[in-house]
C-alpha positions as CSV (number, residue, x, y, z in Angstrom):
1,X,0.0,0.0,0.0
2,X,1.2,3.5,-0.8
3,X,2.3,5.7,2.0
4,X,-0.1,8.5,1.3
5,X,-3.0,6.1,1.5
6,X,-1.9,4.7,4.8
7,X,-1.4,8.3,6.1
8,X,-4.9,9.3,4.8
9,X,-6.5,6.3,6.6
10,X,-4.9,7.3,9.9
11,X,-5.9,10.9,9.5
12,X,-9.4,9.9,8.6
13,X,-9.7,7.7,11.7
14,X,-8.3,10.4,14.0
15,X,-10.7,13.0,12.5
16,X,-13.7,10.6,12.9
17,X,-12.8,9.8,16.5
18,X,-12.1,13.3,17.6
19,X,-15.1,14.9,16.0
20,X,-17.6,11.9,16.2
21,X,-17.9,12.5,12.5
22,X,-20.0,10.6,10.0
23,X,-18.6,9.0,6.9
24,X,-20.3,11.8,4.9
25,X,-18.8,14.5,7.1
26,X,-15.3,13.0,6.9
27,X,-15.6,12.6,3.1
28,X,-16.6,16.3,2.8
29,X,-13.8,17.5,5.1
30,X,-11.1,15.5,3.2
31,X,-12.7,16.1,-0.2
32,X,-12.9,12.4,-1.0
33,X,-15.8,10.0,-1.7
34,X,-17.8,8.3,1.0
35,X,-16.7,5.0,-0.5
36,X,-13.0,5.9,0.0
37,X,-13.6,6.8,3.6
38,X,-15.5,3.6,4.3
39,X,-12.8,1.5,2.6
40,X,-10.0,3.2,4.4
41,X,-11.6,2.8,7.8
42,X,-13.1,-0.7,7.4
43,X,-10.4,-2.5,5.3
44,X,-7.1,-0.6,5.0
45,X,-6.7,0.7,8.5
46,X,-7.0,-2.8,10.0
47,X,-3.6,-3.7,8.6
48,X,-2.0,-0.4,9.6
49,X,-3.4,0.2,13.1
50,X,-6.0,-2.3,14.4
51,X,-6.7,-0.4,17.6
52,X,-7.3,2.9,15.8
53,X,-9.5,1.0,13.3
54,X,-11.6,-0.5,16.2
55,X,-12.2,3.0,17.8
56,X,-13.1,4.5,14.4
57,X,-15.5,1.7,13.6
58,X,-17.2,2.1,17.0
59,X,-17.9,5.8,16.2
60,X,-19.2,4.9,12.8
61,X,-21.5,2.2,14.2
62,X,-22.9,4.7,16.8
63,X,-23.5,7.2,14.0
64,X,-25.2,4.5,12.0
65,X,-27.5,3.6,14.9
66,X,-28.5,7.3,15.4
67,X,-29.0,8.3,11.7
68,X,-32.7,7.7,11.8
69,X,-33.0,10.2,14.6
70,X,-31.0,12.8,12.8
71,X,-33.0,12.3,9.7
72,X,-36.3,12.8,11.6
73,X,-34.9,16.0,13.2
74,X,-33.8,17.3,9.8
75,X,-37.3,16.7,8.4
76,X,-38.9,18.3,11.4
77,X,-36.7,21.4,11.0
78,X,-37.5,21.6,7.3
79,X,-41.2,21.6,7.8
80,X,-41.1,24.0,10.8
81,X,-39.2,26.5,8.6
82,X,-41.8,26.2,5.9
83,X,-44.6,26.7,8.4
84,X,-43.0,29.9,9.7
85,X,-42.7,31.3,6.2
86,X,-46.4,30.7,5.6
87,X,-47.5,32.4,8.8
């Protein structure tokens, strides 16, 4: 594996852990695709730093478990803003 890919995987994991970031948020921050973030964290990082990979996966799993709540809150906010415009 190329050095810059290994370095990117470590940076991604550290960013995700420190900021409790989602895959989408990390992808946006590093200007890469969600698929690349996911592959770096779930596959590549295991061979580089297994303990860091485990921590990052835990954050991503927590985010995955909470995503339906965030989606509901976003929808609520959307319709509340529409209602205030109509009043």
